[in-house]
N, C-alpha and C positions, 0 to 999 in steps of 0.2 A: 811166660805170659804173652808171648808174641802172637799166639793164636787166639787171643781174646779180642773180640770186636771193640773198637774205640768207644762205642756207645755204652758197652757194659762197663768198661773202665770208668767212664764218666759217672755212671749210676753208683758204682761202688764208692767212688770218691765223694759223691754227693751224700751218700749214706754216712760215710765216715765223718764228714763235716757236721752232720747232725747227731753224732755220737752213737750211730747204729752200725753194727757189723753185719753185713749180708754175705751170703755165699751163693752166688749165681750158679745155676745148673743149666747146661746146654743140652738141647734136644734137637739133633740134626733134622728129624722129620718135621719139626715145627710145632709151635704152640699158639698158632694164630687165633684159633677160636677157643672159647672156654671149654668145650667138650674135648677138643684136641689136647689142651693143656692138662685137664684133669686126668685124662687117660694116660698121658705120658708120665705125669708125676705120681699117679696112683692115689689121688685124693678125690673127694666129692666135688662135683661141678660147682656147688655153692661156695667152695673155698677159693675159687678163682676170682681175682679182681679184674673186672672188665674196666678199662680206662676209656671212657667215652667223652669225646670232645664235641661241644655244641656251642652255638651262638645263642645268647639270650639277650634280646634287644640290642644286638650288635656287639656285645661283649663275649669274648671267648671264655668259656668255663669248662671245668673238667668234672666229670662224675665218675666215682668208683662204685661200680654196681656188682653185686654178687653174680657169679656166672649162672646161677639158677634163675635169675630174675631178668625181666625186660624193663628197660627204663620207661617211665611215664614222662614224656616231655613237658606236659602241663605242670607236673609236680616239680620238675627241675626248674622251670621258669618261675614258679611261685617261690621256691626255696632261694632263688637268686634275686628275688624282688622284681622280677620282670614279667612281661606279658607274653612275649613270643619267643619260642624256642625252636631252633632248626639245626639240622646237621650242617657241619662244615666239611669242605673237601680236604683231600689228602695234603694239598699244599698248605692250607690254613693250619692243619694239625701240626705239620712239620715246622711251620713258621712259629707257632705258639709254644711248642714243646721242645723242638729240636730232635724229635723222634718220629719214626714212621707209624702209621696206623698198625695196630697189632703188636707194637713194641713199646708203647708209651708207659714209662714207669711212674711211680708215685712222687718222685723227686728228681732233681737234676735238670729241670726244664730251663729253656733259654729265656723265658719270660715268666713273670709272676702271674699265676692264675688263681682265681677263686676255685676252691675244690669242695665238692659235696659228696658225702659218703653214705651209701646204703647201710642202714643199721643191721641188715641181715648178715653182713660180714662180721659183725661183732660177736656172733654166737660161737665162733670157732676159736681154737687155741692158736691156730696158724692159718694164714691165708697166703696165696701165691700171686705175685704180681710180675708183670713184664720187667725185664732188666735192660731194655733198650733196643731189643731186636725181636723178631718173630720166633727165634730159637732159644732165647735165654730168659729164665725166670728165677725168682728167689722167693723164699718163704719169709714171712714177717708176722709178728703178733699184731692182731688188729689194733690194739691200743697204740702201738708204735706207729702204725700206718696213719692213724688219726693225728697223733702228735706231730710226726715228722712232716706231714703234708699240710698241717694247720687246716685240716678239712672240717667242714660243718656236717655233722651227722643229721640227715634229713630223710624222710620217707620219699623214696624215688621210684618205688616198685609199681609197675603197671598191674592193674587188676585188683 
């Protein structure tokens, strides 16, 4: 296990603490984008969980969006009970989650964040999320994703 990144170990341990067993898979070529991840894993782009970190009226929140969709920032703001939604920089993402952009998992964050989940993820038997790095992902049933993250399912899709 010495070749496993410490972030991945943290995600596996966080999952275990929630009663979930995950099996991360490493893709050396990277899974930084939803298209890259879907191609590497061999699944539909819609099965990829994009972890998007935004500020809503100054509060950092996390949105899990299907890889096939784009986030509507106005819908995220409304779901969070706010008015203004904006991207945050890489330093803010790492400070809020403990993970880099492109590697933010659904649990194991360094701070408690409110989470909002795209309902389009719920149509699949399995979705794939980052496991703490750009190279590591794991599969999870969508209902487990919702329960483990304590996320609120809300319409977040642009268009």
